[in-house]
C-alpha positions as CSV (number, residue, x, y, z in Angstrom):
1,M,12.4,9.6,3.1
2,S,13.5,9.7,-0.5
3,A,14.6,6.0,-0.8
4,I,14.2,2.7,0.9
5,T,16.6,-0.2,1.2
6,T,15.2,-3.7,0.7
7,R,16.8,-7.1,0.5
8,C,16.3,-9.0,-2.8
9,P,14.1,-12.0,-2.1
10,H,16.1,-14.0,-4.7
11,C,19.8,-13.3,-4.1
12,K,19.5,-11.6,-0.7
13,S,21.6,-8.5,-1.8
14,L,20.5,-5.1,-0.5
15,N,19.0,-2.7,-3.0
16,R,18.2,1.0,-2.6
17,I,15.0,2.1,-4.3
18,P,13.9,5.7,-4.8
19,V,10.4,6.1,-3.3
20,N,9.1,7.7,-6.4
21,R,10.0,4.6,-8.4
22,L,8.3,2.0,-6.2
23,N,5.4,1.6,-8.6
24,E,7.8,0.9,-11.6
25,A,8.5,-2.7,-10.6
26,P,12.2,-2.3,-9.7
27,N,14.7,-5.0,-10.4
28,C,17.7,-6.1,-8.2
29,G,20.9,-4.5,-9.2
30,K,22.8,-7.7,-8.8
31,C,20.6,-10.5,-10.1
32,Q,18.0,-8.5,-12.1
33,S,15.1,-10.3,-10.5
34,K,12.0,-8.3,-9.5
35,L,12.5,-6.8,-6.0
36,L,9.0,-6.3,-4.8
37,D,6.7,-8.6,-6.8
38,G,6.4,-12.4,-7.1
39,K,8.1,-13.3,-3.8
40,P,7.7,-12.0,-0.3
41,V,10.0,-9.1,0.7
42,E,11.5,-8.7,4.2
43,G,9.7,-6.0,6.1
44,T,11.8,-3.7,8.4
45,E,11.3,-0.5,10.3
46,E,13.1,1.3,7.4
47,N,10.9,0.1,4.5
48,L,7.5,-1.0,5.9
49,S,5.9,2.4,6.3
50,V,6.7,3.4,2.7
51,L,5.5,0.1,1.3
52,I,2.2,0.2,3.2
53,N,1.5,3.7,1.9
54,S,2.2,2.9,-1.8
55,D,-0.4,2.6,-4.5
56,I,-0.2,-1.2,-4.6
57,P,-1.9,-3.2,-1.9
58,V,0.4,-4.9,0.6
59,V,-0.1,-8.2,2.4
60,I,2.0,-8.6,5.6
61,D,2.8,-11.8,7.4
62,F,3.9,-11.2,10.9
63,W,5.7,-14.4,11.9
64,A,8.7,-15.8,13.9
65,T,11.2,-18.6,13.3
66,W,10.2,-20.5,16.5
67,C,6.5,-20.5,15.6
68,N,5.5,-23.9,14.0
69,P,2.2,-22.6,12.4
70,C,4.2,-19.7,10.9
71,V,6.8,-22.0,9.4
72,G,4.1,-24.2,8.0
73,F,2.2,-21.2,6.5
74,A,5.3,-19.8,4.9
75,P,5.1,-21.9,1.7
76,V,1.4,-21.0,1.3
77,F,2.2,-17.3,1.7
78,E,5.0,-17.6,-0.9
79,D,2.8,-19.6,-3.4
80,V,0.0,-17.0,-3.1
81,S,2.5,-14.2,-3.5
82,S,3.4,-15.5,-7.0
83,D,-0.3,-16.0,-7.8
84,F,-0.9,-12.3,-7.0
85,T,2.0,-10.8,-8.8
86,G,1.0,-7.3,-10.0
87,K,-2.1,-7.3,-7.8
88,A,-0.4,-7.0,-4.3
89,R,3.0,-7.0,-2.7
90,F,3.8,-9.6,0.0
91,I,5.9,-8.7,3.0
92,K,7.2,-10.9,5.8
93,V,7.9,-9.3,9.2
94,D,10.0,-11.4,11.6
95,T,8.5,-10.2,14.9
96,E,11.6,-11.3,16.8
97,A,14.0,-9.2,14.6
98,Q,11.5,-6.3,14.3
99,Q,10.0,-6.1,17.8
100,Q,9.2,-2.4,17.3
101,L,7.0,-3.2,14.3
102,A,5.3,-6.0,16.3
103,T,4.5,-3.5,19.0
104,Q,3.4,-0.8,16.6
105,F,0.9,-3.2,14.9
106,Q,-0.2,-4.7,18.2
107,I,0.7,-8.2,17.2
108,R,-0.6,-10.5,20.0
109,S,-0.5,-13.9,18.2
110,I,1.3,-15.2,15.1
111,P,0.9,-15.7,12.3
112,T,-1.1,-12.5,11.9
113,I,-1.8,-11.4,8.3
114,M,-2.7,-7.8,7.5
115,V,-3.7,-6.2,4.2
116,F,-3.1,-2.5,3.6
117,H,-3.8,-0.2,0.6
118,K,-2.6,3.4,0.5
119,G,-1.9,3.4,4.2
120,N,-5.4,2.0,5.2
121,R,-5.8,-1.4,6.8
122,L,-8.3,-3.4,4.8
123,D,-8.4,-6.6,6.9
124,V,-6.6,-8.7,9.4
125,I,-6.6,-12.4,10.2
126,N,-4.8,-14.5,12.8
127,G,-3.6,-18.0,12.2
128,A,-2.4,-20.2,9.4
129,L,-4.8,-21.1,6.6
130,P,-4.6,-23.6,3.7
131,K,-3.9,-22.1,0.3
132,S,-7.5,-22.2,-0.9
133,Q,-8.9,-20.5,2.2
134,F,-6.1,-17.9,2.3
135,T,-6.6,-17.0,-1.3
136,R,-10.4,-16.7,-0.8
137,W,-9.8,-14.5,2.3
138,L,-7.2,-12.4,0.4
139,N,-9.5,-11.8,-2.5
140,D,-12.3,-10.6,-0.2
141,A,-9.8,-8.3,1.7
142,L,-8.6,-6.8,-1.6
143,N,-12.1,-6.2,-2.7
144,K,-12.8,-4.0,0.3
145,N,-10.5,-1.5,-1.3
């Protein structure tokens, strides 16, 4: 795979990013906002594998629209994503829309949060957390690197 397609978290337009340029902090071709940092990105079968294997740690929120704890945790996940700009990329995988990914990662309950770096899973936690606890857990997970 020489490129991935990802949706801009700001204007929702689709952008094609060459894999060899993922670490260059690419911008959206339409609105010029950062594509992969500062806000969670939509995880799909087409882009997740490449993002997980990149040099920058990846934090994935496996969620669904019908899940009340997931919906309540979403603002926390987004806040922390802006706090960790440049340290980690944040991805949201809708387990209803991406059922193959839910199966692949053996998601049994949601929300499930996983942290990866260079293809290796560093940590996983199930359930929604308040921002302070999530930030503490995430710092610990990233330090396992």
